[in-house]
MOPAC internal coordinates of N, CA, C and O (Angstrom, degrees):
PM7 1SCF
backbone

  N    0.0000 0     0.00 0     0.00 0    0    0    0
  C    1.4428 1     0.00 0     0.00 0    1    0    0
  C    1.5321 1   107.45 1     0.00 0    2    1    0
  O    1.2310 1   120.92 1   -85.07 1    3    2    1
  N    1.2889 1   115.84 1    94.93 1    3    2    1
  C    1.4661 1   120.56 1   179.34 1    5    3    2
  C    1.5192 1   109.66 1   -92.85 1    6    5    3
  O    1.2310 1   121.17 1   -29.84 1    7    6    5
  N    1.2936 1   115.37 1   150.16 1    7    6    5
  C    1.4518 1   120.99 1   177.53 1    9    7    6
  C    1.5238 1   109.25 1  -123.45 1   10    9    7
  O    1.2310 1   120.21 1  -105.23 1   11   10    9
  N    1.3356 1   117.20 1    74.77 1   11   10    9
  C    1.4638 1   117.20 1   175.43 1   13   11   10
  C    1.5332 1   107.91 1   -66.94 1   14   13   11
  O    1.2310 1   120.77 1   -48.38 1   15   14   13
  N    1.2989 1   116.14 1   131.62 1   15   14   13
  C    1.4655 1   120.28 1  -174.13 1   17   15   14
  C    1.5224 1   111.09 1  -106.44 1   18   17   15
  O    1.2310 1   121.71 1   -40.11 1   19   18   17
  N    1.3189 1   114.33 1   139.89 1   19   18   17
  C    1.4599 1   120.51 1   171.44 1   21   19   18
  C    1.5231 1   107.49 1   -83.49 1   22   21   19
  O    1.2310 1   120.62 1   -12.34 1   23   22   21
  N    1.3131 1   116.41 1   167.66 1   23   22   21
  C    1.4729 1   119.50 1   176.11 1   25   23   22
  C    1.5201 1   110.79 1   -62.24 1   26   25   23
  O    1.2310 1   119.82 1   143.53 1   27   26   25
  N    1.3166 1   117.94 1   -36.47 1   27   26   25
  C    1.4664 1   121.59 1   178.56 1   29   27   26
  C    1.5248 1   110.49 1   -63.80 1   30   29   27
  O    1.2310 1   120.44 1   138.21 1   31   30   29
  N    1.3347 1   116.76 1   -41.79 1   31   30   29
  C    1.4618 1   120.09 1   178.54 1   33   31   30
  C    1.5261 1   110.78 1   -66.56 1   34   33   31
  O    1.2310 1   120.32 1   138.09 1   35   34   33
  N    1.3201 1   117.00 1   -41.91 1   35   34   33
  C    1.4704 1   119.84 1   177.13 1   37   35   34
  C    1.5233 1   110.65 1   -60.02 1   38   37   35
  O    1.2310 1   120.72 1   136.33 1   39   38   37
  N    1.3270 1   116.23 1   -43.67 1   39   38   37
  C    1.4668 1   120.52 1   178.88 1   41   39   38
  C    1.5242 1   110.80 1   -60.92 1   42   41   39
  O    1.2310 1   120.33 1   139.36 1   43   42   41
  N    1.3438 1   116.97 1   -40.64 1   43   42   41
  C    1.4700 1   121.00 1   179.36 1   45   43   42
  C    1.5292 1   110.42 1   -64.81 1   46   45   43
  O    1.2310 1   120.39 1   138.72 1   47   46   45
  N    1.3292 1   116.87 1   -41.28 1   47   46   45
  C    1.4674 1   121.04 1   179.37 1   49   47   46
  C    1.5233 1   110.17 1   -64.32 1   50   49   47
  O    1.2310 1   120.60 1   134.10 1   51   50   49
  N    1.3196 1   116.45 1   -45.90 1   51   50   49
  C    1.4719 1   120.44 1  -179.45 1   53   51   50
  C    1.5198 1   110.46 1   -63.87 1   54   53   51
  O    1.2310 1   120.29 1   139.09 1   55   54   53
  N    1.3298 1   117.04 1   -40.91 1   55   54   53
  C    1.4712 1   119.86 1   178.81 1   57   55   54
  C    1.5288 1   110.43 1   -61.94 1   58   57   55
  O    1.2310 1   120.52 1   139.63 1   59   58   57
  N    1.3311 1   116.62 1   -40.37 1   59   58   57
  C    1.4594 1   119.77 1   179.35 1   61   59   58
  C    1.5300 1   110.87 1   -68.39 1   62   61   59
  O    1.2310 1   120.55 1   139.67 1   63   62   61
  N    1.3187 1   116.56 1   -40.33 1   63   62   61
  C    1.4650 1   120.40 1   176.85 1   65   63   62
  C    1.5207 1   109.91 1   -56.46 1   66   65   63
  O    1.2310 1   120.74 1   133.42 1   67   66   65
  N    1.3127 1   116.19 1   -46.58 1   67   66   65
  C    1.4746 1   119.99 1   179.47 1   69   67   66
  C    1.5285 1   111.07 1   -62.13 1   70   69   67
  O    1.2310 1   120.46 1   142.29 1   71   70   69
  N    1.3380 1   116.73 1   -37.71 1   71   70   69
  C    1.4646 1   120.05 1  -179.90 1   73   71   70
  C    1.5252 1   111.51 1   -68.28 1   74   73   71
  O    1.2310 1   120.30 1   152.94 1   75   74   73
  N    1.3234 1   117.04 1   -27.06 1   75   74   73
  C    1.4618 1   120.44 1  -177.43 1   77   75   74
  C    1.5311 1   113.82 1   -90.99 1   78   77   75
  O    1.2310 1   120.06 1   178.10 1   79   78   77
  N    1.3079 1   117.49 1    -1.90 1   79   78   77
  C    1.4598 1   119.83 1   177.97 1   81   79   78
  C    1.5289 1   108.50 1   -59.35 1   82   81   79
  O    1.2310 1   121.00 1   -51.71 1   83   82   81
  N    1.3153 1   115.69 1   128.29 1   83   82   81
  C    1.4648 1   120.93 1  -179.19 1   85   83   82
  C    1.5147 1   113.30 1    93.15 1   86   85   83
  O    1.2310 1   120.07 1   174.67 1   87   86   85
  N    1.3319 1   117.48 1    -5.33 1   87   86   85
  C    1.4647 1   121.22 1   177.70 1   89   87   86
  C    1.5328 1   108.16 1   -61.04 1   90   89   87
  O    1.2310 1   119.61 1   -51.26 1   91   90   89
  N    1.3262 1   118.35 1   128.74 1   91   90   89
  C    1.4689 1   119.16 1  -179.31 1   93   91   90
  C    1.5245 1   111.60 1   -59.46 1   94   93   91
  O    1.2310 1   120.71 1   -42.43 1   95   94   93
  N    1.3036 1   116.24 1   137.57 1   95   94   93
  C    1.4573 1   121.93 1   179.62 1   97   95   94
  C    1.5155 1   109.61 1   -79.90 1   98   97   95
  O    1.2310 1   120.26 1   -37.42 1   99   98   97
  N    1.3065 1   117.11 1   142.58 1   99   98   97
  C    1.4583 1   122.71 1  -173.33 1  101   99   98
  C    1.5260 1   112.30 1   -95.49 1  102  101   99
  O    1.2310 1   121.03 1  -107.16 1  103  102  101
  N    1.3303 1   115.63 1    72.84 1  103  102  101
  C    1.4590 1   119.38 1   176.87 1  105  103  102
  C    1.5276 1   112.61 1   -60.36 1  106  105  103
  O    1.2310 1   118.63 1   142.75 1  107  106  105
  N    1.3486 1   120.22 1   -37.25 1  107  106  105
  C    1.4709 1   119.17 1   179.09 1  109  107  106
  C    1.5327 1   113.68 1   -60.88 1  110  109  107
  O    1.2310 1   119.86 1   156.83 1  111  110  109
  N    1.3316 1   117.87 1   -23.17 1  111  110  109
  C    1.4672 1   119.43 1   178.65 1  113  111  110
  C    1.5205 1   111.01 1   -60.72 1  114  113  111
  O    1.2310 1   120.56 1   148.82 1  115  114  113
  N    1.3205 1   116.53 1   -31.18 1  115  114  113
  C    1.4605 1   118.70 1   179.83 1  117  115  114
  C    1.5269 1   111.76 1   -67.69 1  118  117  115
  O    1.2310 1   120.40 1   154.81 1  119  118  117
  N    1.3192 1   116.84 1   -25.19 1  119  118  117
  C    1.4673 1   120.00 1   171.89 1  121  119  118
  C    1.5258 1   108.09 1   -64.37 1  122  121  119
  O    1.2310 1   120.92 1   135.99 1  123  122  121
  N    1.3330 1   115.85 1   -44.01 1  123  122  121
  C    1.4661 1   120.30 1   177.40 1  125  123  122
  C    1.5132 1   112.37 1   -61.39 1  126  125  123
  O    1.2310 1   120.53 1   134.75 1  127  126  125
  N    1.3415 1   116.59 1   -45.25 1  127  126  125
  C    1.4650 1   119.79 1   178.04 1  129  127  126
  C    1.5339 1   110.39 1   -60.35 1  130  129  127
  O    1.2310 1   120.20 1   138.97 1  131  130  129
  N    1.3218 1   117.22 1   -41.03 1  131  130  129
  C    1.4654 1   121.05 1   179.79 1  133  131  130
  C    1.5284 1   110.62 1   -65.39 1  134  133  131
  O    1.2310 1   120.31 1   137.29 1  135  134  133
  N    1.3293 1   117.02 1   -42.71 1  135  134  133
  C    1.4668 1   120.01 1   178.31 1  137  135  134
  C    1.5186 1   110.90 1   -60.70 1  138  137  135
  O    1.2310 1   121.20 1   141.40 1  139  138  137
  N    1.3274 1   115.31 1   -38.60 1  139  138  137
  C    1.4621 1   119.40 1   179.18 1  141  139  138
  C    1.5342 1   110.50 1   -69.49 1  142  141  139
  O    1.2310 1   120.53 1   134.73 1  143  142  141
  N    1.3056 1   116.58 1   -45.27 1  143  142  141
  C    1.4636 1   121.29 1  -179.78 1  145  143  142
  C    1.5194 1   111.61 1   -61.25 1  146  145  143
  O    1.2310 1   120.54 1   140.80 1  147  146  145
  N    1.3188 1   116.57 1   -39.20 1  147  146  145
  C    1.4674 1   121.33 1   179.35 1  149  147  146
  C    1.5272 1   112.71 1   -81.83 1  150  149  147
  O    1.2310 1   121.18 1  -178.11 1  151  150  149
  N    1.3387 1   115.36 1     1.89 1  151  150  149
  C    1.4696 1   122.04 1   178.87 1  153  151  150
  C    1.5314 1   112.62 1    61.92 1  154  153  151
  O    1.2310 1   120.80 1  -151.13 1  155  154  153
  N    1.3418 1   116.07 1    28.87 1  155  154  153
  C    1.4636 1   120.69 1   175.79 1  157  155  154
  C    1.5209 1   111.14 1   -87.98 1  158  157  155
  O    1.2310 1   120.56 1   154.43 1  159  158  157
  N    1.3182 1   116.54 1   -25.57 1  159  158  157
  C    1.4696 1   124.07 1   175.11 1  161  159  158
  C    1.5240 1   106.54 1  -143.73 1  162  161  159
  O    1.2310 1   121.22 1   -22.99 1  163  162  161
  N    1.3371 1   115.27 1   157.01 1  163  162  161
  C    1.4581 1   117.96 1   175.33 1  165  163  162
  C    1.5300 1   108.97 1  -115.61 1  166  165  163
  O    1.2310 1   121.38 1    -7.52 1  167  166  165
  N    1.3134 1   114.97 1   172.48 1  167  166  165
  C    1.4601 1   120.06 1  -177.84 1  169  167  166
  C    1.5148 1   113.17 1   -58.07 1  170  169  167
  O    1.2310 1   120.44 1   143.83 1  171  170  169
  N    1.3187 1   116.77 1   -36.17 1  171  170  169
  C    1.4599 1   120.21 1   179.38 1  173  171  170
  C    1.5226 1   111.06 1   -61.67 1  174  173  171
  O    1.2310 1   120.52 1   140.24 1  175  174  173
  N    1.3254 1   116.60 1   -39.76 1  175  174  173
  C    1.4654 1   120.71 1   179.51 1  177  175  174
  C    1.5238 1   111.74 1   -72.20 1  178  177  175
  O    1.2310 1   120.48 1   148.02 1  179  178  177
  N    1.3301 1   116.69 1   -31.98 1  179  178  177
  C    1.4644 1   120.78 1  -176.66 1  181  179  178
  C    1.5210 1   113.54 1   -89.45 1  182  181  179
  O    1.2310 1   119.92 1   156.01 1  183  182  181
  N    1.3163 1   117.77 1   -23.99 1  183  182  181
  C    1.4617 1   121.06 1  -175.43 1  185  183  182
  C    1.5296 1   113.58 1   -55.03 1  186  185  183
  O    1.2310 1   118.71 1   134.83 1  187  186  185
  N    1.3438 1   120.06 1   -45.17 1  187  186  185
  C    1.4761 1   118.76 1   179.76 1  189  187  186
  C    1.5288 1   112.96 1   -60.49 1  190  189  187
  O    1.2310 1   120.51 1   145.61 1  191  190  189
  N    1.3195 1   116.64 1   -34.39 1  191  190  189
  C    1.4605 1   120.37 1   179.43 1  193  191  190
  C    1.5286 1   109.89 1   -65.83 1  194  193  191
  O    1.2310 1   120.59 1   133.13 1  195  194  193
  N    1.3228 1   116.48 1   -46.87 1  195  194  193
  C    1.4557 1   120.12 1  -174.79 1  197  195  194
  C    1.5253 1   113.39 1   -79.84 1  198  197  195
  O    1.2310 1   119.57 1   165.29 1  199  198  197
  N    1.3306 1   118.43 1   -14.71 1  199  198  197
  C    1.4688 1   120.22 1   172.40 1  201  199  198
  C    1.5293 1   110.22 1   -65.48 1  202  201  199
  O    1.2310 1   120.58 1   150.34 1  203  202  201
  N    1.3118 1   116.50 1   -29.66 1  203  202  201
  C    1.4601 1   121.93 1   179.99 1  205  203  202
  C    1.5185 1   112.13 1   -91.63 1  206  205  203
  O    1.2310 1   120.49 1   177.90 1  207  206  205
  N    1.3061 1   116.67 1    -2.10 1  207  206  205
  C    1.4544 1   123.81 1  -176.32 1  209  207  206
  C    1.5295 1   109.11 1   -86.97 1  210  209  207
  O    1.2310 1   119.89 1   -60.99 1  211  210  209
  N    1.3192 1   117.81 1   119.01 1  211  210  209
  C    1.4624 1   120.92 1  -177.59 1  213  211  210
  C    1.5191 1   112.35 1   -98.91 1  214  213  211
  O    1.2310 1   120.63 1   179.21 1  215  214  213
  N    1.3106 1   116.41 1    -0.79 1  215  214  213
  C    1.4574 1   119.73 1   174.99 1  217  215  214
  C    1.5170 1   107.99 1   -85.54 1  218  217  215
  O    1.2310 1   119.95 1    -9.79 1  219  218  217
  N    1.3140 1   117.70 1   170.21 1  219  218  217
  C    1.4574 1   120.60 1  -177.33 1  221  219  218
  C    1.5174 1   111.00 1  -136.73 1  222  221  219
  O    1.2310 1   120.96 1   -31.39 1  223  222  221
  N    1.3267 1   115.78 1   148.61 1  223  222  221
  C    1.4597 1   122.21 1   167.62 1  225  223  222
  C    1.5244 1   106.60 1   -95.58 1  226  225  223
  O    1.2310 1   120.62 1   -10.14 1  227  226  225
  N    1.3138 1   116.41 1   169.86 1  227  226  225
  C    1.4640 1   120.76 1  -174.81 1  229  227  226
  C    1.5241 1   112.16 1   -56.17 1  230  229  227
  O    1.2310 1   119.52 1   136.26 1  231  230  229
  N    1.3275 1   118.52 1   -43.74 1  231  230  229
  C    1.4600 1   121.09 1  -177.61 1  233  231  230
  C    1.5270 1   111.61 1   -67.41 1  234  233  231
  O    1.2310 1   120.35 1   143.79 1  235  234  233
  N    1.3164 1   116.94 1   -36.21 1  235  234  233
  C    1.4632 1   119.82 1   177.51 1  237  235  234
  C    1.5281 1   111.02 1   -69.86 1  238  237  235
  O    1.2310 1   120.22 1   146.83 1  239  238  237
  N    1.3224 1   117.18 1   -33.17 1  239  238  237
  C    1.4645 1   120.49 1   175.23 1  241  239  238
  C    1.5269 1   110.59 1   -64.24 1  242  241  239
  O    1.2310 1   120.56 1   137.55 1  243  242  241
  N    1.3304 1   116.53 1   -42.45 1  243  242  241
  C    1.4681 1   120.65 1   177.86 1  245  243  242
  C    1.5272 1   109.52 1   -61.65 1  246  245  243
  O    1.2310 1   120.18 1   131.16 1  247  246  245
  N    1.3254 1   117.27 1   -48.84 1  247  246  245
  C    1.4651 1   121.22 1  -179.81 1  249  247  246
  C    1.5231 1   111.16 1   -60.37 1  250  249  247
  O    1.2310 1   120.20 1   138.38 1  251  250  249
  N    1.3244 1   117.21 1   -41.62 1  251  250  249
  C    1.4572 1   121.76 1   178.59 1  253  251  250
  C    1.5274 1   111.12 1   -60.81 1  254  253  251
  O    1.2310 1   120.41 1   134.07 1  255  254  253
  N    1.3087 1   116.82 1   -45.93 1  255  254  253
  C    1.4619 1   120.92 1  -178.74 1  257  255  254
  C    1.5271 1   111.44 1   -64.85 1  258  257  255
  O    1.2310 1   120.49 1   138.71 1  259  258  257
  N    1.3142 1   116.67 1   -41.29 1  259  258  257
  C    1.4670 1   119.95 1   178.02 1  261  259  258
  C    1.5242 1   111.09 1   -65.88 1  262  261  259
  O    1.2310 1   120.24 1   146.37 1  263  262  261
  N    1.3313 1   117.14 1   -33.63 1  263  262  261
  C    1.4673 1   119.25 1   179.70 1  265  263  262
  C    1.5268 1   110.88 1   -62.99 1  266  265  263
  O    1.2310 1   120.35 1   149.24 1  267  266  265
  N    1.3373 1   116.94 1   -30.76 1  267  266  265
  C    1.4645 1   120.21 1   177.44 1  269  267  266
  C    1.5250 1   112.08 1   -70.79 1  270  269  267
  O    1.2310 1   120.67 1   165.53 1  271  270  269
  N    1.3235 1   116.33 1   -14.47 1  271  270  269
  C    1.4583 1   121.24 1   175.91 1  273  271  270
  C    1.5350 1   110.38 1   -98.75 1  274  273  271
  O    1.2310 1   120.80 1  -174.62 1  275  274  273
  N    1.3367 1   116.07 1     5.38 1  275  274  273
  C    1.4583 1   120.62 1   178.63 1  277  275  274
  C    1.5205 1   114.21 1    85.10 1  278  277  275
  O    1.2310 1   120.15 1  -163.81 1  279  278  277
  N    1.3318 1   117.32 1    16.19 1  279  278  277
  C    1.4626 1   121.58 1  -179.37 1  281  279  278
  C    1.5244 1   109.07 1  -113.78 1  282  281  279
  O    1.2310 1   120.89 1   -60.32 1  283  282  281
  N    1.3089 1   115.89 1   119.68 1  283  282  281
  C    1.4569 1   121.69 1  -175.61 1  285  283  282
  C    1.5289 1   110.07 1   -95.01 1  286  285  283
  O    1.2310 1   119.91 1   -79.54 1  287  286  285
  N    1.3090 1   117.79 1   100.46 1  287  286  285
  C    1.4569 1   121.90 1   179.72 1  289  287  286
  C    1.5233 1   112.98 1   -78.41 1  290  289  287
  O    1.2310 1   120.06 1   164.65 1  291  290  289
  N    1.3200 1   117.50 1   -15.35 1  291  290  289
  C    1.4654 1   119.80 1  -177.82 1  293  291  290
  C    1.5197 1   112.15 1   -96.42 1  294  293  291
  O    1.2310 1   120.15 1   179.65 1  295  294  293
  N    1.3184 1   117.32 1    -0.35 1  295  294  293
  C    1.4621 1   120.76 1   179.31 1  297  295  294
  C    1.5296 1   109.81 1   -58.22 1  298  297  295
  O    1.2310 1   121.19 1   -49.47 1  299  298  297
  N    1.3096 1   115.33 1   130.53 1  299  298  297
  C    1.4513 1   120.37 1   178.83 1  301  299  298
  C    1.5160 1   114.57 1    88.33 1  302  301  299
  O    1.2310 1   119.96 1   168.89 1  303  302  301
  N    1.3294 1   117.68 1   -11.11 1  303  302  301
  C    1.4640 1   119.22 1   176.85 1  305  303  302
  C    1.5237 1   108.93 1   -76.63 1  306  305  303
  O    1.2310 1   120.87 1   -41.92 1  307  306  305
  N    1.2989 1   115.93 1   138.08 1  307  306  305
  C    1.4650 1   120.44 1  -178.08 1  309  307  306
  C    1.5300 1   110.56 1   -64.28 1  310  309  307
  O    1.2310 1   120.57 1   140.06 1  311  310  309
  N    1.3387 1   116.51 1   -39.94 1  311  310  309
  C    1.4646 1   121.34 1  -179.86 1  313  311  310
  C    1.5260 1   108.60 1  -127.82 1  314  313  311
  O    1.2310 1   120.18 1   -95.22 1  315  314  313
  N    1.3434 1   117.25 1    84.78 1  315  314  313
  C    1.4659 1   120.01 1  -173.65 1  317  315  314
  C    1.5217 1   115.08 1   -60.85 1  318  317  315
  O    1.2310 1   119.28 1   155.95 1  319  318  317
  N    1.3230 1   118.97 1   -24.05 1  319  318  317
  C    1.4622 1   119.58 1   177.95 1  321  319  318
  C    1.5173 1   112.27 1   -71.18 1  322  321  319
  O    1.2310 1   120.75 1   167.45 1  323  322  321
  N    1.3231 1   116.18 1   -12.55 1  323  322  321
  C    1.4603 1   120.27 1  -178.22 1  325  323  322
  C    1.5252 1   111.61 1  -111.53 1  326  325  323
  O    1.2310 1   120.11 1  -144.43 1  327  326  325
  N    1.3270 1   117.39 1    35.57 1  327  326  325
  C    1.4621 1   119.58 1   177.53 1  329  327  326
  C    1.5248 1   108.35 1   -62.12 1  330  329  327
  O    1.2310 1   121.32 1   -49.57 1  331  330  329
  N    1.2967 1   115.08 1   130.43 1  331  330  329
  C    1.4649 1   119.97 1  -175.15 1  333  331  330
  C    1.5254 1   110.01 1  -115.12 1  334  333  331
  O    1.2310 1   120.40 1   -12.75 1  335  334  333
  N    1.3213 1   116.84 1   167.25 1  335  334  333
  C    1.4592 1   119.02 1   172.95 1  337  335  334
  C    1.5339 1   111.23 1   -56.82 1  338  337  335
  O    1.2310 1   120.06 1   145.24 1  339  338  337
  N    1.3135 1   117.50 1   -34.76 1  339  338  337
  C    1.4721 1   120.82 1   178.70 1  341  339  338
  C    1.5281 1   110.87 1   -64.90 1  342  341  339
  O    1.2310 1   120.21 1   142.71 1  343  342  341
  N    1.3327 1   117.21 1   -37.29 1  343  342  341
  C    1.4674 1   120.00 1   177.01 1  345  343  342
  C    1.5249 1   110.88 1   -60.93 1  346  345  343
  O    1.2310 1   120.74 1   135.20 1  347  346  345
  N    1.3316 1   116.18 1   -44.80 1  347  346  345
  C    1.4677 1   119.76 1   178.67 1  349  347  346
  C    1.5181 1   110.42 1   -64.46 1  350  349  347
  O    1.2310 1   120.27 1   138.45 1  351  350  349
  N    1.3213 1   117.09 1   -41.55 1  351  350  349
  C    1.4656 1   120.72 1   178.42 1  353  351  350
  C    1.5295 1   110.42 1   -61.20 1  354  353  351
  O    1.2310 1   120.54 1   136.10 1  355  354  353
  N    1.3282 1   116.58 1   -43.90 1  355  354  353
  C    1.4575 1   120.05 1  -179.11 1  357  355  354
  C    1.5232 1   112.16 1   -62.03 1  358  357  355
  O    1.2310 1   119.95 1   147.40 1  359  358  357
  N    1.3267 1   117.71 1   -32.60 1  359  358  357
  C    1.4616 1   120.71 1   175.56 1  361  359  358
  C    1.5296 1   110.47 1   -62.89 1  362  361  359
  O    1.2310 1   120.97 1   138.59 1  363  362  361
  N    1.3218 1   115.76 1   -41.41 1  363  362  361
  C    1.4620 1   121.03 1   179.60 1  365  363  362
  C    1.5327 1   109.76 1   -70.94 1  366  365  363
  O    1.2310 1   120.03 1   137.24 1  367  366  365
  N    1.3234 1   117.56 1   -42.76 1  367  366  365
  C    1.4685 1   122.19 1  -176.47 1  369  367  366
  C    1.5304 1   111.24 1   -64.44 1  370  369  367
  O    1.2310 1   119.80 1   149.36 1  371  370  369
  N    1.3242 1   117.98 1   -30.64 1  371  370  369
  C    1.4598 1   120.93 1   178.60 1  373  371  370
  C    1.5207 1   111.86 1   -63.94 1  374  373  371
  O    1.2310 1   120.62 1   154.82 1  375  374  373
  N    1.3145 1   116.42 1   -25.18 1  375  374  373
  C    1.4582 1   121.15 1  -179.62 1  377  375  374
  C    1.5107 1   112.12 1   -75.31 1  378  377  375
  O    1.2310 1   120.72 1   151.32 1  379  378  377
  N    1.3245 1   116.24 1   -28.68 1  379  378  377
  C    1.4705 1   120.28 1  -174.17 1  381  379  378
  C    1.5093 1   113.09 1   -70.60 1  382  381  379
  O    1.2310 1   120.10 1   180.00 1  383  382  381

């Protein structure tokens, strides 16, 4: 799944990045990722919590910025509010 970007899409991503400067980082999300990894909670149980979460982790910031360029990085994810760095990596690894 390659995302070749046009100049317009790059401009949209950069504009969104600038708009998100200062956005609080979502350290509590890593508690959620850990609970999921340890199989103590699943995405279905955590999704309602993170739907109300307005902070972002790095992977969600990337997905948000790409969405402003018309590219949906969370498409096909069972729980799109819980996009993780591993989800982004898996998108890249599928190309290899």
